[in-house]
C-alpha positions, 0 to 999 in steps of 0.5 A: 453313178448312184446317189451315194457316189454323187454326193460323195463327189460333191462333198469332195468338191465342196471341201476343195472349194473350201480349202482353196478359199481358206489357204493363204496362197489363194488369198495372196492376190491383188486385193490384199498384196501391196503395190510394190510386192506386185511390182516384184511379181510382175517384173519380167527381169530374171535377176530381181531384189527387193530391199525391204525394211523389217516387216515391209512384206518382202519375205512374203513375196519371196516365198509366194514367188517360189511356191508359184514357180514350183507349182507352175502356176505363176500368174505373170511368168512362163511356167515350166513343168518339173520346175526345180529351185532352191530356197537359200538362207544364211543358217539352218536355224534361219531356214527353219524359222524364217523361209521354211516357215514362209514356204510351208505357210503358202504351200497348200498341203494338198499339192505336197507329194513328199517332204525329205527332212535333213533333221526331224520328222516329215509329219511335223516339218515346221519343227525340223530342218527340210532338205527338199519338198516335192509338189505337184506341178500344174504343167507337168510332172513334179516341182521341187523346192530344195533348201540350202544355208550359207554356212554349209559352204560353197561346195554344197551349191555345186552341180545342180541345174535349177529353175530358180533360186531365192535368197532370203537375205544377202548371201556371200558373194561366192555363193551368189556367184555359184547360184547364178551358174546353177540357173544359166543353162535353163535361163532361170530366175534369181531373186532376193529379199533382204534388209541392207544392214551390212553397209555398202556390200557387193549387193549395193554396187552389183545390184542396187547401182548395177555398175555392170549395166546388166539388163536383167537386174531389177531392184526396188525398196520397200519401207514400213508405209508400203505395208498397209497391214502394219499399224500406224501407231506401232510404226510411230512407236518404232520410230522412237525405239529404233536409233536414227542411224539404223532407220534407213535400212530397217525402216526404208530398206535403203543401203547406208553408211554411217553418214546416210543417203542424201536423197532416201526419199527417192523411190524408183517405183514412184519416181522413174517412168518409162519414156513417152513423147513429151508435148512441145509446150512442156519443153523448158531447158537443158541443164549442163555440168561440164567436164573434161576428164570428168564426165559432162552431164546434160539432161533435158527438162520439161514441166507439165501444166500442173508444175510437175518436172520431168527429166526426159533425156540424158547425155553423159560422157567424159573425155570428149570435146565441146564439139562432140558434146554439142553434137550429141545434144542436137541429136538428142534434140532432133530425137525428141523434137525439142524446142529451139530459139528463132535462130535454131539455137538450143538453150541451157543452163550451165555451171557459172565456172563455165565463164572462166577462161584458162591459159590453154583456151582463149575463150571460155567454155560458155562461149565455146558452147554458144559458138556451136549453137547452144546458148548457155546461161551461166546465171544459175543459183548454186546454193548447195543446201537450198538446192538439196532441200528443194529436191528432197521436197519434190521427191517427198511429196505425194503425189510426186513432183518430179519424174525421171525417164528410165533412160536417164541411168546415170542421174538415177545411179547418182541419186542411189549413191549420193552420201553425206560427208562431214557436216551438212555437205555431201561427199563430192563424188559422182555428183555431175548429174545431180549438180545440173539437176539442182541448177534446173530445180533452183530456177523454180520453173513455172507450170506450162501454158496450155496452147491457145486453141484457134477459135472456130468461124462460128465462135468469131461470128459470135464475138463480133456479133456481141461486140456489135450488140455492146456498141449499140447498147453504149450508143443508146445509153448516150441518148 
């Protein structure tokens, strides 16, 4: 190879380095991406959704996810050769102006093999409507990013086998179901990024609340404050311009009805943590909201040395006897190594209504629990307004003052679906876990006391010596 050829190759390498340094995809990394975007990319679930306020960064992470998967260069997932997927928009115009523009922004031109247009010219794809893009795939073969719009109808979503589908904004339920079948045989990925402006739609129940308990579903909300690139002054201005009725969805990425969520401050990414072994010194109490036809809800609560509250375990079941509930509480206590009193009993808070006796029972619910070894305290503060405000404050503070173990699925679900009704009272629906959370929080639990460390023989000898010296000095001063 002569000197000229060497120089040409070096120049090509330098141009490649410069191109990589300047393209948006290379710059999209943990240094510039905000925390919740990375949570989305790192999540291993196969059905992931980001509910984001406007300008929160949700569309950016959806577009990059598509590009990574098609190119076979995803840094956190198993990459596939010949990866093929769809970008689904509401209309062709929205496809061109939003999702398609984002894909073209993050897809380096050097990796594009072919662009096939539905309308316009492949030489200026940003001005037309793309049918699909063929790209080089690092694992093998070529990747493919196809574009569909919901206004084409369900029939246009049939037939193909795909590795991924990205929904840019909320699709109709029938198109979502059809796309799930497209990734079924390949165990592919479904992900969506949307601002929840339509109220409590099927996405709220099936994804946000995960009413079917699908283990592959994951969701998170992004708000303006999560995006470090938004101007604080502009955020403040937008707060005054956007009606309060729309701020829950447009600012916080939260689903809403006309009344609004009671606890919009609750953020699963911040407040829900994975279970760990809770120190004995942190263990405080159980709180119970009893029911017969309605669920009996009980949670185990702990408080650390700094006063942070942890909800560490859950029992939630309807239509069962008190004997059954007590058995389940003791099983949970055994699994947790939970503290008991000197007689081996568990202690708990319970709704004061448990003191009442009915014609069907000679004994109250509180007495029946106590007979079975759960000593319940019915002297709880049930003030609704103060309790809600205290819980809201715990969620709102930074760093957070309350954490919920991910195993407490019913408490998490209720927090996501607790709505205001008329006036200052929430709707009295599906709030059993929230009631007993309020009972515990209103006790204003104190921080745990660190265990007293036993002194070493050397420390004990030193203390005896110092006491002896002080006695001698006191005796000397008398004379």
